[in-house]
C-alpha positions as CSV (number, residue, x, y, z in Angstrom):
1,M,-15.1,-2.3,-25.3
2,A,-17.4,-4.4,-23.0
3,I,-15.0,-7.3,-22.6
4,H,-14.6,-8.4,-18.9
5,E,-12.0,-10.5,-17.2
6,E,-12.4,-12.3,-14.0
7,C,-10.4,-11.1,-11.1
8,G,-7.5,-9.5,-9.4
9,V,-5.7,-11.2,-6.4
10,L,-3.4,-9.9,-3.8
11,G,-1.5,-11.3,-0.8
12,I,0.7,-9.8,1.9
13,I,2.9,-11.6,4.4
14,S,4.8,-9.5,6.9
15,T,7.6,-10.1,9.4
16,K,5.6,-8.4,12.1
17,R,2.1,-7.6,13.2
18,E,0.9,-4.5,11.3
19,N,-2.0,-3.0,9.3
20,V,-2.0,-5.5,6.6
21,A,-5.5,-4.8,5.7
22,G,-4.5,-1.2,4.8
23,I,-1.8,-2.5,2.5
24,A,-4.3,-4.9,0.8
25,Y,-6.7,-2.0,0.4
26,Y,-4.3,0.1,-1.7
27,G,-3.2,-3.0,-3.6
28,L,-6.7,-3.9,-4.5
29,Y,-7.4,-0.3,-5.4
30,A,-4.6,-0.6,-8.0
31,L,-6.2,-3.7,-9.3
32,Q,-9.8,-2.4,-9.5
33,H,-9.7,-2.5,-13.3
34,R,-9.6,-6.2,-13.1
35,G,-12.9,-6.5,-11.3
36,Q,-15.6,-4.1,-10.2
37,E,-18.5,-6.4,-9.0
38,S,-17.2,-7.2,-5.5
39,C,-14.1,-7.3,-3.3
40,G,-12.9,-8.7,-0.1
41,I,-10.0,-8.9,2.4
42,V,-9.2,-11.7,4.9
43,V,-6.7,-10.8,7.7
44,N,-4.7,-13.5,9.6
45,D,-3.8,-12.4,13.1
46,D,-1.7,-15.3,14.5
47,G,-4.0,-17.9,13.1
48,V,-7.3,-16.0,13.8
49,F,-9.1,-15.0,10.5
50,S,-11.1,-11.8,10.2
51,S,-12.7,-10.7,6.9
52,Y,-15.0,-8.4,5.1
53,K,-16.5,-8.9,1.7
54,D,-19.3,-7.3,-0.3
55,L,-20.5,-6.2,-3.7
56,G,-19.2,-3.0,-5.1
57,L,-16.0,-1.2,-5.6
58,V,-13.0,-1.1,-3.2
59,S,-13.7,2.5,-2.1
60,E,-17.4,1.7,-1.6
61,V,-17.0,-1.6,0.3
62,F,-14.1,-0.6,2.6
63,S,-15.1,2.6,4.3
64,K,-13.1,4.1,7.0
65,D,-15.2,2.5,9.7
66,T,-15.0,-0.9,7.9
67,M,-11.2,-0.8,7.9
68,L,-11.1,0.1,11.5
69,H,-12.9,-3.2,12.3
70,L,-10.2,-5.3,10.5
71,P,-7.4,-6.1,13.0
72,E,-3.7,-5.9,12.5
73,G,-2.1,-9.1,11.6
74,N,1.0,-10.6,9.7
75,M,-0.9,-11.9,6.7
76,A,-3.8,-10.8,4.4
77,V,-5.3,-12.0,1.1
78,G,-7.6,-9.8,-1.0
79,H,-9.6,-10.1,-4.2
80,V,-11.5,-7.9,-6.7
81,R,-14.0,-9.8,-8.9
82,Y,-15.7,-9.7,-12.1
83,G,-17.5,-13.0,-12.4
84,T,-17.2,-14.9,-15.7
85,T,-18.7,-17.9,-13.8
86,G,-21.5,-17.6,-11.3
87,G,-23.9,-14.8,-10.5
88,T,-23.3,-11.4,-8.9
89,T,-24.2,-12.3,-5.4
90,R,-22.6,-11.8,-2.0
91,N,-22.0,-15.6,-1.7
92,N,-19.7,-15.4,-4.6
93,C,-17.5,-12.7,-3.1
94,Q,-13.9,-13.8,-2.5
95,P,-11.5,-14.7,-0.8
96,I,-13.3,-18.0,0.0
97,E,-12.7,-19.0,3.6
98,V,-12.5,-22.8,4.6
99,N,-12.4,-24.4,8.1
100,H,-11.3,-28.0,8.0
101,Q,-9.8,-30.8,10.2
102,K,-6.2,-29.7,9.7
103,G,-6.8,-25.9,9.9
104,K,-8.1,-22.9,8.1
105,M,-7.4,-21.4,4.7
106,A,-8.5,-18.4,2.6
107,L,-8.4,-18.6,-1.2
108,A,-8.4,-16.0,-3.9
109,H,-8.5,-17.0,-7.6
110,N,-8.2,-15.4,-10.9
111,G,-9.2,-17.4,-14.0
112,N,-11.6,-20.1,-15.1
113,L,-11.2,-23.9,-14.9
114,S,-12.1,-25.7,-18.1
115,N,-12.9,-28.9,-16.2
116,A,-14.8,-27.2,-13.3
117,L,-18.2,-29.0,-14.1
118,E,-16.7,-32.4,-14.1
119,L,-14.8,-31.7,-10.8
120,R,-17.8,-30.4,-9.1
121,D,-20.0,-33.3,-10.2
122,K,-17.4,-35.8,-8.6
123,L,-17.2,-33.7,-5.4
124,E,-21.0,-33.5,-5.1
125,L,-21.3,-37.3,-5.6
126,S,-18.7,-37.8,-2.7
127,G,-20.8,-35.6,-0.5
128,A,-19.6,-32.0,-0.9
129,I,-22.1,-29.3,-0.5
130,F,-21.5,-26.0,-2.4
131,H,-22.6,-22.6,-1.3
132,T,-21.4,-20.6,-4.3
133,T,-21.6,-20.8,-8.2
134,S,-18.0,-20.0,-8.9
135,D,-15.0,-22.1,-9.9
136,T,-13.1,-20.9,-6.7
137,E,-15.1,-23.1,-4.4
138,T,-14.3,-26.1,-6.5
139,I,-10.6,-25.3,-6.2
140,A,-11.0,-24.8,-2.4
141,Y,-12.7,-28.3,-2.1
142,V,-10.0,-30.0,-4.1
143,V,-7.2,-28.4,-2.1
144,T,-9.0,-29.2,1.2
145,R,-9.6,-32.9,0.1
146,E,-5.9,-33.2,-0.6
147,R,-4.9,-31.4,2.6
148,L,-6.5,-34.1,4.7
149,V,-4.0,-36.6,3.5
150,A,-1.0,-34.4,2.6
151,S,1.9,-33.5,4.8
152,S,1.6,-29.7,4.3
153,I,-0.6,-27.2,2.6
154,E,1.9,-26.7,-0.2
155,E,1.9,-30.5,-0.8
156,A,-2.0,-30.3,-1.0
157,V,-1.8,-27.5,-3.5
158,S,0.7,-29.4,-5.6
159,R,-1.6,-32.5,-5.6
160,A,-4.7,-30.5,-6.4
161,M,-2.9,-29.1,-9.4
162,N,-2.9,-32.6,-10.9
163,S,-6.6,-32.5,-11.3
164,L,-7.2,-28.7,-12.1
165,E,-7.4,-27.8,-15.8
166,G,-7.5,-24.4,-17.3
167,A,-6.6,-21.0,-15.9
168,Y,-5.8,-20.3,-12.3
169,S,-3.6,-17.8,-10.5
170,L,-4.1,-18.6,-6.8
171,I,-3.2,-17.0,-3.6
172,L,-3.9,-19.2,-0.6
173,M,-3.4,-18.3,3.0
174,S,-3.3,-20.9,5.8
175,S,-2.7,-20.1,9.5
176,A,1.1,-20.0,9.1
177,K,1.9,-19.8,5.3
178,M,1.0,-17.9,2.2
179,I,0.9,-19.9,-1.0
180,A,1.0,-18.4,-4.6
181,A,0.4,-20.8,-7.5
182,R,0.1,-20.3,-11.2
183,D,-1.3,-22.9,-13.7
184,P,1.2,-24.7,-15.9
185,Y,0.0,-22.7,-18.9
186,G,0.5,-19.3,-17.1
187,F,-2.8,-18.1,-18.6
188,R,-3.2,-15.3,-16.0
189,P,-0.5,-13.1,-14.6
190,L,0.9,-13.4,-11.1
191,C,4.0,-11.8,-9.6
192,Y,5.6,-10.8,-6.3
193,G,7.7,-8.1,-4.7
194,Q,9.2,-7.1,-1.4
195,M,8.6,-4.0,0.7
196,P,11.5,-2.1,2.4
197,D,10.6,-3.7,5.8
198,G,10.9,-7.2,4.4
199,A,7.2,-8.0,3.8
200,Y,6.4,-9.9,0.6
201,V,3.4,-8.9,-1.6
202,I,1.9,-11.2,-4.3
203,A,-0.4,-9.7,-6.9
204,S,-2.0,-10.2,-10.3
205,E,-0.1,-7.3,-11.8
206,S,3.1,-5.4,-10.9
207,C,1.1,-2.1,-10.8
208,A,-0.3,-3.2,-7.4
209,L,3.3,-3.8,-6.1
210,S,4.2,-0.2,-7.0
211,A,1.1,1.1,-5.3
212,V,2.1,-0.3,-1.9
213,G,5.7,0.5,-2.2
214,A,7.0,-3.0,-3.0
215,E,9.8,-3.6,-5.3
216,F,9.1,-6.1,-8.0
217,V,11.1,-9.3,-7.7
218,R,9.8,-11.5,-10.5
219,D,6.8,-13.2,-12.1
220,V,5.6,-16.5,-10.8
221,L,6.5,-19.1,-13.3
222,P,3.8,-21.1,-15.1
223,G,3.3,-24.2,-12.9
224,E,5.3,-22.8,-10.0
225,I,4.2,-22.9,-6.4
226,L,5.7,-20.4,-4.1
227,V,5.6,-20.9,-0.3
228,F,6.0,-17.8,1.9
229,S,6.6,-18.4,5.6
230,E,8.8,-17.4,8.6
231,E,11.5,-19.5,7.1
232,G,11.5,-17.3,3.9
233,I,10.4,-18.5,0.3
234,E,10.4,-21.9,-1.1
235,S,9.9,-22.5,-4.8
236,R,8.3,-25.8,-5.9
237,R,8.5,-26.5,-9.7
238,E,7.3,-30.0,-10.1
239,H,4.5,-28.7,-12.4
240,C,6.7,-26.3,-14.4
241,G,7.5,-27.2,-18.0
242,K,4.4,-29.7,-18.2
243,Q,2.7,-27.4,-20.7
244,T,3.8,-24.8,-23.3
245,K,3.4,-21.2,-21.9
246,Q,0.0,-19.8,-22.9
247,T,-0.3,-16.3,-21.3
248,C,-3.5,-14.6,-22.5
249,I,-2.7,-12.1,-25.2
250,F,-5.6,-10.0,-24.3
251,E,-3.8,-9.1,-21.0
252,Y,-1.6,-7.0,-23.1
253,I,-4.3,-5.6,-25.4
254,Y,-7.0,-4.7,-22.8
255,F,-7.0,-6.3,-19.3
256,A,-3.8,-5.2,-17.7
257,R,-2.9,-1.7,-16.6
258,P,-0.4,0.0,-19.0
259,D,2.1,0.5,-16.2
260,S,2.3,-3.3,-15.5
261,V,4.9,-5.6,-16.8
262,I,3.8,-9.2,-17.4
263,D,6.4,-12.0,-18.0
264,K,9.0,-9.3,-18.8
265,V,6.9,-7.7,-21.4
266,S,5.7,-4.0,-20.9
267,V,1.9,-3.6,-21.4
268,H,2.4,-0.1,-22.5
269,E,4.9,-0.9,-25.1
270,A,2.8,-3.8,-26.4
271,R,0.0,-1.5,-27.0
272,I,2.3,1.2,-28.6
273,K,3.4,-1.6,-30.9
274,A,-0.2,-2.6,-31.8
275,G,-0.9,1.0,-32.9
276,E,2.3,1.0,-35.1
277,I,1.3,-2.2,-36.7
278,L,-2.2,-0.9,-37.5
279,A,-0.6,2.2,-39.0
280,E,1.6,0.1,-41.3
281,N,-1.2,-2.3,-42.4
282,Y,-4.1,0.2,-42.5
283,P,-2.8,3.7,-43.5
284,V,-5.3,6.4,-44.1
285,E,-5.2,10.2,-44.8
286,A,-6.6,11.8,-41.7
287,D,-6.2,15.0,-39.4
288,I,-6.2,13.4,-35.9
289,I,-5.8,10.2,-34.0
290,I,-8.1,9.6,-31.1
291,G,-8.0,6.7,-28.7
292,V,-11.0,5.3,-26.9
293,P,-10.3,5.5,-23.1
294,D,-8.6,3.7,-21.5
295,S,-7.1,0.8,-23.4
296,G,-7.2,2.5,-26.8
297,L,-5.0,5.4,-25.8
298,D,-1.5,3.7,-25.9
299,A,-2.4,2.1,-29.3
300,A,-3.5,5.5,-30.6
301,L,-0.1,6.9,-29.6
302,G,1.6,4.2,-31.5
303,Y,-0.6,4.8,-34.6
304,S,0.3,8.5,-34.4
305,K,4.0,7.8,-34.0
306,A,4.1,5.5,-37.1
307,S,1.9,7.5,-39.2
308,G,2.9,11.1,-38.4
309,I,-0.7,12.1,-37.9
310,P,-1.2,14.2,-34.7
311,Y,-2.5,12.5,-31.6
312,G,-5.3,14.3,-29.8
313,I,-7.6,13.8,-26.7
314,G,-11.1,13.7,-28.3
315,L,-13.0,11.5,-25.8
316,I,-13.1,12.1,-22.1
317,K,-14.0,9.2,-19.8
318,N,-16.1,9.8,-16.6
319,K,-13.5,8.5,-14.1
320,Y,-16.1,8.2,-11.3
321,I,-18.2,5.5,-13.1
322,G,-17.4,1.8,-12.6
323,R,-19.2,-1.3,-14.0
324,T,-21.4,-1.2,-11.0
325,F,-23.3,2.1,-11.8
326,I,-27.1,1.8,-12.1
327,S,-28.0,0.9,-15.7
328,P,-30.8,3.0,-17.2
329,G,-32.5,-0.3,-18.3
330,Q,-35.0,-0.1,-21.2
331,D,-35.1,3.8,-21.4
332,E,-33.6,4.3,-24.9
333,R,-33.2,8.1,-24.2
334,L,-30.4,7.3,-21.8
335,D,-27.3,6.0,-23.4
336,Q,-24.7,4.2,-21.2
337,V,-22.0,5.2,-23.6
338,K,-22.8,8.9,-23.3
339,I,-22.7,8.6,-19.5
340,K,-19.3,7.1,-19.6
341,L,-17.8,9.1,-22.5
342,S,-18.0,12.7,-23.7
343,P,-16.5,14.0,-26.9
344,I,-14.5,17.3,-27.2
345,K,-16.2,19.0,-30.1
346,N,-13.5,21.5,-30.7
347,V,-10.9,18.7,-31.3
348,I,-13.2,16.6,-33.5
349,E,-15.4,19.0,-35.6
350,G,-14.7,19.1,-39.3
351,K,-11.7,16.6,-38.9
352,R,-10.9,13.3,-40.6
353,V,-10.7,11.1,-37.4
354,V,-8.8,7.8,-36.9
355,L,-10.5,6.2,-33.9
356,I,-8.5,3.5,-32.1
357,D,-10.2,0.9,-29.8
358,D,-9.1,-2.4,-28.4
359,S,-11.9,-4.6,-29.7
360,I,-15.3,-5.0,-31.3
361,V,-17.4,-7.7,-29.7
362,R,-21.1,-7.4,-30.5
363,G,-20.7,-4.0,-32.3
364,T,-23.4,-2.2,-30.2
365,T,-20.9,-0.3,-28.0
366,S,-18.6,0.6,-31.0
367,K,-21.7,1.9,-33.0
368,R,-22.6,4.2,-30.0
369,I,-19.1,5.6,-29.7
370,V,-18.9,6.2,-33.5
371,K,-22.2,8.1,-33.3
372,L,-20.8,10.2,-30.5
373,V,-17.8,11.2,-32.6
374,R,-20.0,11.7,-35.7
375,D,-22.4,13.9,-33.7
376,A,-19.4,16.0,-32.6
377,G,-18.8,16.9,-36.1
378,A,-16.3,14.4,-37.4
379,R,-16.0,14.6,-41.3
380,E,-14.7,11.0,-41.6
381,I,-14.2,8.2,-39.1
382,H,-11.6,5.5,-39.7
383,M,-11.7,2.9,-37.0
384,R,-8.7,0.8,-36.1
385,I,-8.8,-2.2,-33.7
386,S,-5.7,-3.3,-31.7
387,A,-6.7,-6.8,-31.7
388,P,-7.8,-9.4,-34.4
389,P,-11.5,-10.1,-34.7
390,F,-13.1,-12.1,-32.0
391,L,-14.3,-15.4,-33.6
392,H,-14.4,-17.9,-30.6
393,P,-15.4,-18.2,-27.0
394,C,-12.9,-18.0,-24.2
395,Y,-12.8,-20.6,-21.5
396,Y,-10.0,-19.2,-19.3
397,G,-11.6,-16.2,-17.6
398,T,-13.0,-13.8,-20.2
399,D,-16.8,-13.5,-20.6
400,I,-16.9,-14.4,-24.3
401,D,-19.0,-17.4,-24.0
402,S,-20.7,-17.8,-27.4
403,E,-20.0,-17.3,-31.0
404,E,-23.7,-16.4,-31.5
405,N,-23.1,-12.7,-30.4
406,L,-19.8,-12.1,-31.9
407,I,-20.3,-9.7,-34.8
408,A,-17.1,-11.0,-36.6
409,C,-18.6,-14.5,-36.8
410,H,-21.4,-13.2,-39.0
411,H,-20.1,-10.3,-41.0
412,S,-17.1,-9.3,-43.1
413,M,-14.9,-6.4,-42.2
414,E,-16.6,-4.2,-44.7
415,E,-20.0,-5.2,-43.4
416,I,-19.0,-4.4,-39.9
417,A,-17.7,-1.0,-40.9
418,E,-21.2,-0.3,-42.4
419,L,-23.0,-1.6,-39.4
420,I,-21.1,0.5,-36.9
421,G,-21.1,3.5,-39.2
422,V,-17.4,4.1,-40.0
423,D,-15.8,5.1,-43.3
424,S,-13.2,2.3,-43.0
425,L,-12.2,-0.4,-40.5
426,G,-9.0,-2.3,-39.8
427,Y,-8.1,-5.1,-37.3
428,L,-4.7,-6.0,-36.0
429,P,-3.5,-8.8,-38.4
430,M,-3.5,-12.2,-36.7
431,E,-0.1,-13.1,-38.2
432,Q,1.5,-10.1,-36.6
433,L,0.0,-10.6,-33.1
434,S,3.4,-12.1,-31.8
435,K,5.1,-8.8,-32.3
436,L,3.2,-7.4,-29.4
437,V,5.0,-9.7,-27.0
438,D,8.5,-10.0,-28.6
439,G,7.7,-13.6,-29.8
440,T,6.9,-15.0,-26.3
441,E,4.3,-17.8,-26.2
442,Y,0.7,-16.8,-25.7
443,C,-2.9,-18.0,-25.9
444,A,-5.0,-16.4,-28.7
445,A,-7.8,-19.0,-28.8
446,C,-10.5,-16.3,-28.9
447,F,-9.0,-15.2,-32.1
448,D,-7.8,-18.5,-33.8
449,G,-9.8,-21.2,-32.0
450,K,-6.6,-23.1,-31.0
451,Y,-7.5,-24.1,-27.4
452,P,-4.6,-25.4,-25.3
453,T,-6.9,-27.5,-23.1
454,S,-10.0,-29.6,-23.6
455,I,-13.3,-27.6,-24.3
456,P,-15.8,-27.5,-21.5
457,K,-19.1,-29.4,-21.8
458,D,-21.0,-26.4,-20.6
459,I,-19.8,-22.8,-21.1
460,R,-22.6,-20.8,-19.7
461,K,-21.7,-18.2,-17.1
462,D,-24.6,-19.5,-14.9
463,R,-23.8,-23.3,-15.4
464,F,-23.8,-23.9,-11.7
465,E,-27.0,-22.0,-10.9
466,G,-29.4,-24.8,-11.6
467,K,-27.3,-27.2,-9.6
468,L,-27.8,-25.0,-6.5
469,S,-31.5,-24.6,-7.0
470,E,-32.0,-28.3,-7.4
471,R,-30.9,-28.9,-3.7
472,V,-33.2,-26.2,-2.3
C-alpha cells in the first residue's frame, strides 16, 4: 500500500473528424489507477489545438459542459498524473503543449528521467526558461531543440532519445502526426490497438484499449518509435536492442490493472502466481485468505488455490475515494485507512486469517490495516506480501525516493511482524521473482539495488522547485 506510480498516457488518431475527446475521456478513465492528481486532454482539429487540464480525477475535471467545449478533431492525446517529480500544481498538468518555429506539439509522458537534472541545467544555460517542475518539460525542450534542425518530428524524437536516460513512454502529437516512443529499456508499458473504424489508439495499458473498443495489436518495443499518420504506421527501430529489456516488475505486482497484458504477460496471472509462490514458501494453518483491495486480491486467490484454504472477501474498499480526497490532517481520531477500507466482521471474527497485500513500505499503513482486521475479531493474522522487501529507491517513476523511510532497511522480517502487529510475516522470495513473468527480463532495482542506468545526483521529488524560485 501507499506506493504510487507516475502516469498514464493515451493517444488517438482517426481517419475522420470525430469526437476524439470523448474517446480519450473513456480511455483515461480506464487508466485512472495510474494517476489521480491531475488529468488533461489536447484535441487536434486540422492543426488547431484545443485543450483542458486541471487537478483532480477524470470524472471531476471533465464535466459534461467541459467536454462540450472540446471540439471534434482527428487526433487527441491525454494524460493522468501522479507526480513522482514536481509538485501538485496546475502548471504540472499534462499533456504539455509547445509552439515552436516549425509547428506545434503536445506531449504526454510516463516515467522518470535519471539524467533530468543534468539535461535541465544544460538547457537553462543555453537560455531555456522552464514553467513546470516535471521531467516532461525537459523532454519537450530536448525534442523541440532537435526539431529545429531535424527533417521531421520523428527524426527529432529519435535524436532526442540519444540524450534521454531513464524511463519514458511518450505520446507526442504534432499537427499531422502521432508519435509513440518507449525508452530502450522498456521500463514503463506502452501498447496500441485499432478500432473498428480504423482509428488507432495508443495507451499505457491494454485495459484502456478495451475500454474504448479498440482491438489490441501489440506492445511498443523497447526503443521503438511508432509514427502514425495519414500514410499509416511507420516503425523506427534504430534504438531497439541498445539495452537489455528492464520492464518494471512492480507493474505486474501493483501498478497495472489486472485485466491488462504487458509485454505478453497477463498481470492477473502474474499476481495469481505470486500468491501460489507465497503459499509454497510460507504455509500456515488458517481458516480464511483475505486480500487487501485491490492489488492484493489476485495474489490472495493464488494463495488460496495453492494452499486449499478458502478465499473470502473480508475487506471492502470505498470505490468513490481517490488519492485526492481531503486528508483529515493531524486529527488522530480520523484514520484514512478506515475511510478507505471496512472489514466484514462476520467473515473475520474468530478466524485465523492470512492477509495478502502487495507491499510494505514504511509500515504505517500495514499496521493500520492489521488493526482493522484485529478489531474485527481475527484470532490470528498471518501477513503475506506479494513482493520482496523494498530496500532501495526507485529512479524510474515510483515515489520511493529514500532508504530512510523504508522499514525493511532497518528491521528484520520478525521485527517488522512485531511492529505491524501480525503473528507471522512472509515476503515473496527475491530468487523466485522471475516466475511471475515467465522469465522475461525486468527491473527489480527497488528490491536488489541493481540499477540499469546511472543514479541521479538529486533524487528529491521537489528537486526542481528551488530552481524555479531562484528566478522569481
